[in-house]
C-alpha positions in Angstrom: 21.1 -16.6 20.2 17.5 -15.2 19.8 15.0 -18.0 19.0 13.0 -17.7 15.7 9.7 -15.9 16.2 6.9 -18.5 16.1 4.2 -17.5 13.5 0.7 -18.5 12.8 -0.8 -17.7 9.5 -4.6 -17.1 9.3 -5.7 -17.6 5.8 -3.5 -19.5 3.3 -4.8 -18.1 0.1 -3.0 -15.9 -2.4 -1.5 -13.6 0.2 -0.9 -16.0 3.1 0.8 -18.5 0.8 2.3 -16.5 -2.1 3.5 -13.4 -0.3 3.9 -14.1 3.5 4.5 -17.8 3.3 6.8 -17.5 0.4 9.2 -15.2 2.3 9.0 -16.7 5.8 10.2 -20.1 4.6 13.3 -18.3 3.4 14.0 -16.8 6.8 14.2 -19.7 9.3 16.7 -17.9 11.6 14.1 -15.1 12.1 10.8 -16.8 11.8 9.3 -20.3 12.2 5.8 -21.0 10.9 4.3 -23.0 13.6 0.6 -23.1 12.5 -1.6 -22.3 9.5 -5.4 -22.0 9.4 -7.5 -22.2 6.3 -10.9 -23.5 5.4 -9.8 -25.5 2.4 -8.1 -28.9 3.2 -5.9 -28.8 0.1 -4.4 -25.5 1.3 -3.8 -27.1 4.8 -2.0 -29.9 3.1 0.1 -27.4 1.2 1.1 -25.7 4.6 2.1 -29.0 6.2 4.3 -29.8 3.1 6.0 -26.4 3.1 6.4 -25.8 6.9 5.6 -29.1 8.7 3.4 -27.1 10.9 0.1 -27.6 12.8 -3.0 -26.9 10.8 -6.5 -25.7 11.7 -9.7 -25.3 9.7 -10.6 -22.1 11.5 -8.3 -19.2 12.5 -10.1 -19.0 15.9 -9.0 -22.6 16.6 -5.4 -21.5 15.7 -5.5 -18.6 18.1 -6.9 -20.8 20.9 -4.6 -23.7 20.4 -1.3 -22.9 18.6 1.9 -21.9 20.4 2.8 -18.7 18.5 4.2 -15.3 19.1 3.0 -13.5 16.0 -0.3 -13.9 14.1 -0.2 -13.0 10.4 -3.8 -11.9 9.5 -4.1 -12.9 5.9 -7.9 -13.5 6.3 -10.5 -12.2 3.9 -10.5 -8.4 4.0 -13.7 -8.0 5.9 -12.2 -10.1 8.8 -9.1 -8.0 9.2 -10.2 -5.9 12.1 -12.0 -8.8 13.9 -9.1 -11.3 13.4 -6.6 -8.7 14.7 -8.6 -7.9 17.8 -9.1 -11.6 18.6 -5.3 -12.3 18.2 -4.5 -9.4 20.6 -7.0 -10.8 23.1 -5.0 -14.1 23.0 -1.8 -12.2 23.7 -0.2 -12.3 20.2 1.5 -9.6 18.1 -0.2 -9.0 14.8 0.9 -8.4 11.2 -2.3 -7.4 9.3 -2.7 -7.6 5.6 -4.2 -4.7 3.8 -6.7 -3.2 4.1 -6.2 -2.9 7.9 -9.8 -1.7 8.1 -12.5 -0.2 5.9 -13.4 2.5 8.4 -11.4 4.6 10.8 -13.6 3.5 13.8 -12.6 -0.1 13.1 -9.0 0.8 12.8 -9.1 2.7 16.1 -10.6 -0.4 17.8 -7.7 -2.5 16.6 -5.2 0.0 17.8 -6.9 0.2 21.2 -6.9 -3.7 21.5 -3.2 -3.7 20.7 -2.4 -1.2 23.3 -4.6 -2.9 25.9 -2.8 -6.2 25.2 0.6 -4.6 25.1 1.3 -6.1 21.7 2.6 -4.7 18.5 0.1 -4.0 15.6 2.1 -4.2 12.4 0.1 -3.3 9.1 1.6 -5.0 6.1 2.3 -2.1 3.8 4.9 -3.8 1.7 4.9 -1.3 -1.2 6.4 1.3 1.1 9.7 -0.6 0.8 9.9 -0.3 -3.0 13.5 0.9 -3.7 12.2 3.3 -6.4 9.8 4.8 -3.8 12.6 5.5 -1.4 14.7 7.1 -4.2 11.7 9.1 -5.3 11.3 10.6 -1.8 15.0 11.3 -1.6 14.9 13.3 -4.9 11.8 15.2 -3.8 13.3 16.0 -0.3 16.4 17.4 -2.0 14.5 20.3 -3.3 16.0 19.9 -6.7 12.5 19.8 -8.3 11.3 22.8 -6.4 7.9 23.0 -5.0 5.9 19.8 -5.9 2.7 20.8 -7.6 1.3 17.6 -8.9 1.9 13.8 -8.6 0.2 11.3 -10.9 0.2 7.7 -9.7 -1.1 5.0 -12.0 -1.9 1.5 -10.7 -4.4 0.6 -13.5 -4.5 -1.6 -16.6 -7.1 -3.6 -18.5 -8.1 -6.6 -16.4 -11.5 -8.1 -15.6 -12.1 -10.2 -12.5 -14.7 -12.7 -11.3 -13.5 -13.5 -7.8 -14.5 -12.4 -4.3 -12.6 -9.2 -4.7 -15.4 -7.9 -6.9 -18.0 -8.1 -4.0 -18.7 -5.3 -1.6 -19.8 -7.7 1.1 -16.4 -9.1 1.3 -14.8 -5.6 1.2 -13.6 -6.1 -2.4 -13.1 -3.5 -5.1 -10.1 -1.8 -6.6 -9.8 0.7 -3.8 -9.6 -1.7 -0.8 -7.7 -4.3 -2.8 -5.0 -2.5 -4.8 -5.6 0.9 -3.3 -3.9 0.5 0.0 -0.5 0.4 -1.9 -0.8 3.7 -3.8 -2.9 5.4 -1.0 -0.2 4.6 1.6 2.5 6.0 -0.6 0.4 9.1 -1.3 -0.3 9.9 2.3 3.5 9.7 2.9 4.2 12.0 0.0 1.4 14.3 1.1 2.8 14.9 4.6 1.5 14.6 8.1 -1.8 16.3 7.5 -5.0 14.5 6.6 -5.7 15.4 2.9 -8.9 16.6 1.4 -10.3 14.0 -0.9 -12.2 13.8 -4.2 -13.1 10.5 -5.6 -15.2 9.0 -8.4 -15.8 5.3 -8.8 -18.0 2.9 -10.8 -18.9 -0.7 -10.6 -19.0 -2.2 -14.2 -18.1 -5.9 -13.2 -19.2 -7.8 -16.3 -19.4 -11.1 -14.4 -21.8 -10.0 -11.6 -19.8 -8.3 -8.9 -20.9 -5.0 -7.3 -17.7 -3.5 -6.0 -15.9 -0.7 -8.0 -13.5 -1.6 -10.8 -13.1 1.9 -11.8 -11.7 4.4 -9.3 -9.9 7.8 -9.4 -8.8 9.4 -6.2 -7.4 13.0 -5.9 -5.8 14.2 -2.7 -5.3 17.9 -2.2 -4.8 20.7 0.4 -3.5 24.1 0.9 0.2 24.3 0.2 0.3 20.6 -0.7 0.7 18.8 -4.0 -2.3 17.5 -5.8 -2.0 13.8 -5.9 -4.0 11.8 -8.5 -4.3 7.9 -8.1 -5.7 5.9 -10.9 -7.2 2.5 -10.1 -8.8 1.9 -13.4 -9.4 -1.7 -14.6 -10.4 -0.5 -18.1 -7.1 1.3 -19.0 -6.2 -0.4 -22.4 -3.2 1.9 -22.8 -1.6 2.3 -19.4 1.2 5.0 -19.4 4.7 3.7 -19.3 5.5 5.5 -16.0 3.7 4.5 -12.8 4.7 8.0 -11.4 4.9 11.4 -13.0 5.9 14.3 -10.6 5.7 18.0 -11.6 7.7 20.6 -9.7 8.5 24.3 -10.2 12.1 23.6 -11.2 11.6 20.3 -12.9 10.0 16.8 -12.8 10.4 13.1 -12.3 9.0 10.0 -14.0 9.3 6.3 -13.5 8.4 3.3 -11.3 9.8 0.0 -10.0 12.1 -0.4 -13.0 13.8 2.9 -12.5 13.4 6.7 -12.4 14.5 9.7 -14.5 14.3 13.3 -13.4 15.5 16.7 -14.7 15.7 20.0 -13.1 17.3 23.5 -13.4 19.0 25.9 -10.9 16.8 29.1 -11.0 19.9 31.1 -10.2 21.4 29.9 -13.5 18.2 30.3 -15.6 17.7 33.3 -18.0 16.2 36.4 -16.5 13.3 38.1 -18.4 11.6 41.5 -18.2 7.8 41.2 -18.2 6.3 42.3 -21.5 3.6 45.0 -21.0 1.0 45.4 -22.2 1.2 42.9 -25.1 3.7 40.4 -26.6 6.8 42.1 -28.1 6.8 41.9 -31.9 4.2 39.2 -31.9 6.8 36.9 -30.3 6.1 33.7 -28.3 7.9 33.2 -24.9 10.9 31.0 -25.6 13.9 30.2 -23.5 16.7 27.6 -23.1 16.8 26.3 -19.6 20.1 24.8 -18.2 18.6 21.4 -17.6 20.3 18.8 -15.5 19.1 15.2 -16.2 19.7 12.3 -13.9 18.5 8.7 -13.7 18.5 5.7 -11.4 17.8 2.0 -12.0 17.0 -0.7 -9.4 19.5 -3.5 -8.9 16.9 -5.8 -7.3 16.6 -9.2 -9.1 13.2 -9.9 -7.5 11.8 -6.7 -6.3 8.4 -8.0 -5.0 10.0 -10.6 -2.8 12.4 -8.0 -1.6 9.5 -6.0 -0.3 8.5 -8.8 2.0 12.1 -9.2 3.1 12.5 -5.5 4.0 9.1 -5.6 5.9 9.9 -8.7 7.9 13.4 -7.6 8.7 11.8 -4.6 10.3 9.2 -6.7 12.1 12.0 -9.0 13.5 13.9 -5.9 14.7 10.8 -4.5 16.3 9.9 -7.6 18.2 13.4 -8.7 19.2 15.3 -5.5 19.6 12.6 -2.8 20.3 13.3 -1.0 17.0 10.8 1.5 15.6 8.2 0.2 13.1 8.8 1.5 9.7 5.1 1.7 9.1 3.6 4.3 11.5 0.1 3.7 12.7 -0.8 7.3 12.2 0.1 7.0 8.5 -2.1 3.9 8.1 -5.0 5.7 9.9 -4.8 8.6 7.3 -4.8 6.0 4.6 -7.9 4.3 5.9 -9.5 7.8 6.4 -9.0 8.6 2.7 -10.5 5.3 1.5 -13.4 5.6 3.8 -14.1 9.1 2.5 -13.9 7.8 -1.1 -16.6 5.2 -0.3 -18.7 7.8 1.4 -18.7 10.0 -1.8 -19.6 7.1 -3.9 -22.3 4.9 -2.4 -22.7 2.0 -4.8 -25.7 -0.2 -5.0 -25.3 -3.7 -3.6 -26.4 -6.9 -5.1 -27.7 -10.0 -3.2 -25.3 -11.6 -0.8 -23.3 -14.7 -1.9 -24.2 -18.0 -0.2 
């Protein structure tokens, strides 16, 4: 019987505790949390209570002294590349929280360190495992909607913040915090090419931050769908549907709670003779299309927890059975490239550093 993979968690904050730790404690046959590092003593106490593990005040001490196989890099965002590279140098596999990196050059350094160490680099793109996203890809791939022209993806709402995620110096902001979820999905929907990017962002931050809290991203390219991503913290009336997809034969709408789509068979649609030179008898173009309507609803009782489960099931298979990672590094690299270009197009003024 395969022994559980020994895990060290670097950073026991919101992500390290409430996402990674929350699932790992439920999977003792696959993973055993052997060590946790965090600067705050109360968080270290929480880790001992939950896991009965070794604790460290600094992640570097964990990497130097803990007996682990896998390092979960849930450090603050600006430390993700550095922490991953240091873990590879110690001979550990790495799961990295998002964003994997702010710049492609940093991402490439991490990948190079992984290959040099002969260890797996596994970016934590848990939103890829949403059941609705898999179903949406299935419907699009079926061709029922025809050529996909436009995809709107909304990840906004009205919510003000006053934590470190509002600071550029810590790689905060809507794009690097929430953005890796929709941008990851968008690059998968876009295809294997690197998209062209248009972006507009602003930093309003009423409590003193300087990172963007309004961000709109558009991905486009020849023969590709135009994909809009809204990361707007000032959206008082968010649309009911996270996704709206427009195709030449129909469309799709929905999100984590379910999907609905309708389409027609062009062979069964009415045929029309083009009016020349003007409208016939002042009429408007009207027709009745043979619409087919379908829907799908998730049966997941705790969808967000299921995302972690699906991700870590794949990690376990990769590390113990040589399975292929579900998250391809080339896809994550394109995601990082998109976000880097967004920041290049929108250089925001910086405020004085904290501390």
